[in-house]
N, C-alpha and C positions, 0 to 999 in steps of 0.2 A: 427596280425602280422603272422608268418610263422612258430613258434613253434607249437609241438604237444608232448604232455605228454602221455607215456604208461604207464598206471597204472598196467600193468601186466609185466612189465619189471622187470629183476631183479637189474635194476641200478637204484639206486637210485634216487630221483626226480630231488634233486639240481644237480646232476652228468648229467642227460638229459639234464637240462636248459644250464648247463657249455658246453657240448658238441656241443649243438646246435649252442649256440653263437659263438663257436670257427670255426665250419663248416660255420656258414654264413660269418665268416671274413674272413676265409680260401678260400671260394669261391665267395668273392667280392660282397655278398648278403648285408654285413654292411661294409661299408666304414670307412679307417682311418678319425678320426675326427667326424664321424656319432655318434649323440646322438641314445641312446638304451630307448626302454621302461622305464618308471617308476615303482619301485618294485610294486606300487599299480595296476599300468594299467596292467604289466605282470601277476602278481597274480590271477587279475579278469577274465582276457582272458584265461590263463591255467585252473581257478578253482582250485588254489592250495594256500597254508596257504604262507601268504607274508614274513614270518621268512625263508622259503624255498628259495625265490627268492633273499633275502638280503646275505643268505648261500652263493648261486651260486655267486651274483655279487661280493661278497666279495674275493671270490676265484678265480674269473677273474682280480679282481685288483692286488692282491696280485702276480699273474701269468704276470701283465704286458700286460694283453688283453686289458683293460678298463682302464679308467684315468679320475677324476673328474673332472668337469667345473662346476667352482665356481658359486654358484646360478642357476645351471642349471640343472645337473644330471650327468650323466655317459656318456663319449664317446669311441668311439674305439680308442686306443692308437696307435700314430706313432711307427710302425716297428709291429704292431700285424698280419697283413696279413701273412707276412711272417714266424713268430714264429708260426701262427695255421696252416700253410700249412705244415710245418715240423712236427710239433706235430700230423697232420691229417695222415702222412705218416707213422709215427711211431706207431699210433693208427693201423693202418689197417694191417702193419706188424705184431703186436701182434697179431691180429685176425685171419690172415694166418696163422701164425704158430701155433696156437691153433687148428684152423682147420685140419692141416696138423699132428698134433700130435696125435688127436683124430682118423683122418682116419686109421693112423701105428697102433694104438692100436685096432683099430675095424677090422685090416687083411684086409683093403682094398687094393686089387692089385696096384702097382704103374701105369700100363698102365690105369687102368680104373681111377685113380685120374689126371694123365695127361689129359685125354679126357676130366674128368669134367670141369678142368681147362680151356682146349681149347673152350669148350661149353659155356662158361662165357664170356672169352674174345670175341669171336665171336659176342656174344648176344650184347654186350657193343659197339662194334665198330659197328654194324648193327645200334643200336641206335644212335650212333655219327653220322654217313651217313645219317641217316633220317632227324637228327636235322639240319645238315649243310644244305641240299639241301632245306628243307624248309625255311631256312634264308637265303639262295643265289638268292632268287627271287625278 
């Protein structure tokens, strides 16, 4: 599939699975109604304990992202894409807040910080332009 586990990440493995599924739903990589891999299939692919996948899937069900399909497995729930996009924005906001707090505590000059943010935005815009030009032909 398209998930990747970083065993050196401080984030728990089940949280990595949860986030990646939410990002996939938010980005329309997984569509509403689409079946997701079985517990065994995903555990084997990621080389993780099936109980870890069960925990992630349970959290996603409890959060309304996944819904059971009788006799088939789990599918992306109706309305999950909008919910996941909203959560993704909240997560990015929290990460940015953490970065800015750390920068302030480190004594980084606001002008330098603005320049760093502008560089990152310019890089994203350049990538999007390049991506758009490749797909418009």
